[in-house]
N, C-alpha and C positions, 0 to 999 in steps of 0.2 A: 685920669686924674683923681686922686684921692679927695674925698671931701669930708672925712671924719678925722679924727685924731685921738691917739690911745696914749694916755699917761703910763707910759712902761715902769712895772716896778710898784705902781701905784693903786690903776686900776684892777677891777677882778679881771681875771683874764679867763675866756672861755673858749672853747673850740672855734667857734663862729668868728670870734675877733682874731685869734690866729690865723684862720684861713684868710680873713677879710685883711690882714695886714700881709700875708703872703701874696695874695692877689694884686697887692698895691690900692686897694679899694679905701685903706685906712692908714694913715701916718703915724708912727711912733714918736712922743715928745717926752723928754724929762723934765719934770718940774724943778723948779727952785728947790726946793724940800727935799726931793731925793737927791739933787745934786749935792747939796750940804751934808745928807747924811753919808752919801759916800766919801765925801773928801774928809770927813771926820773918821770914819773908818779906817780911809786909808793912812792917815795920822798914827793912827796905834801901830801900824806896820812899820811905819818910819822910825817910832821911838824904839821900836823892838830892835831896828837894823842900828841905830846909834848906840844903844847901851851895850849891844853886844849879846845879849842874853840868847841862848840857842833856843829857837824856835822850830820846830818841824815845818820844812817847805819854804821858809823863810830864810833863813841862814844856816842850814843844816842840808845833808843830802837826804836822798828818798829811801824809802824800803830799808834794806839791809845796810845801807850807808846813812842810816837817820842819826849816828852819834858823828859823823864827819861833819866838823864845823866849818862852814864856808864864810871865808871873809867878807867884809863889808864890800870891798871892791869888786870882790866877784859873784855877789849876790845878783845883781843884774845879768850877768852872764848865764848863771844857774835858769834865769827864767826862760831865756831863749833855748838853751840847750835841753830843758825838759821837753819842748814842743818838738825840737827837732828830733831828738833819740826816741820819741813815742810815735814818730809819725811812720808807723811801719804796717800800714794797712794794705790789703791787696784785692784784687778781685776787680769785678765791673764797679762803677760808683753808683751810691744810691740816687735815686732821682734829685734834681734841681730843685722840685718842691719840697722834697723832704729834707733836703739840706737847709734849706731857707727857713722851714719851720723850726729845725733844730736851733739856728742861729736866733731867733724869735724867741723861742724858749728860754735859751740861755742868756739871752740879754736880760728877759723880765726877770729871772732868777736872780743875776748879780747886780740888777738895779734897785734889788732890796736893800743892798747896803751892809750886808752880813759877812762877805766874804773878802772885805777888804780889797775888791778888785779896783783898780785905779780910774777916776772918772775919765781921764784921757782915752783910754782904752775901750771904756763903753762907749764914749762918742764915735770912736772909730769903726766900734760893731755896728752902732746904730747907721751909720753913714754908707756901711756896706749893705745893710739892709735896705735903706732909702734909695739907694742907687742900683738896686737889685746885682748886685757881685756876690755871686754865691760860691762858696767853696766845692771843690770837686772832694769827695769824701769817698775811699773805696769802701765796699759792703763788708768786707772780711779785714777781721784782725781783732787782737786783743793783747793787752800786757798784763800776765800775771792772770790773779784773778780778777783783776778789775777791766770787764770787757769793754767799759768804754772810752779808756785811755788813747788807743788809736784813733778812732774817728773823731774824737773830741781835739785829738792834737792836728789832724788835719784841717777840721774846722776852722780852727783859728791860726794855721799857717800864713794864710793870706795878710794877717795883720801886720805881720814882719816881714812881707815881700816875699814869702817861698809858697812853693805848692803851685795848685792850677785853681782857678776860677772858671765858672760859666759867666760870660757878659755879653750881653746883646745876642743872645743864643748860641755864641761860640765859646768852646773850651780853649782856654790860652792860659800861658804863664802869667803869674800874679803881675809881673814887673810888666809886662804887655799892657795890661789892664789899666795900671798906674798910668803909663805913657798915653791912654787913651783917654782917662777921665780927669787926670789932674788930682787924684787922690794921693795920698803918701803913705809909705809903711810907717809903723811906728817901732820906737825904741820901747821894749817892755821894761816897766818898772817894777819894784819889788813885789813880789806876788802875783805879777801879771801874768807870769805862764801856769803856775801852781793854781790859780783860781779858775782855770778855764775847766777844770774836772768838777 
């Protein structure tokens, strides 16, 4: 049973604190101030979509497709498609412990409120950490010059109900985990997929 709490995105994160969270000795919480900062940040993205001004990764394609405009209606589809298209890792999975540490570090970074990562997504990510639902992340894979895109895509696939997770010591399809835990997948909001990188 965790006896300590850590204000994610706010408290100073050390290696020791990361390991305490990973082992379940410390729980993560989001303060009201951090939640407000994240919501304010997300409003910036919503305004961009409403105005239709092209901004990379929000309503444009990626890489060579950066000049391709994405319609307002398709911006949400873009976010889930970016995760699906980049989940191309291969090889043996990294350890469950390492994958959980990746989740913790990513959640802490996103909780700073500078990435316009929607609050509902961060809450879902925190639930996975607290319930020890850990993605299966292949140990090999890269996309172009950005070697982290493939593993990070696998890391976030379970949020939308795809991929595999380790839960209660067993590797299973994410949907099976949802059936067992009562957790639910989320629909990615604008920039919800792109922010995972």
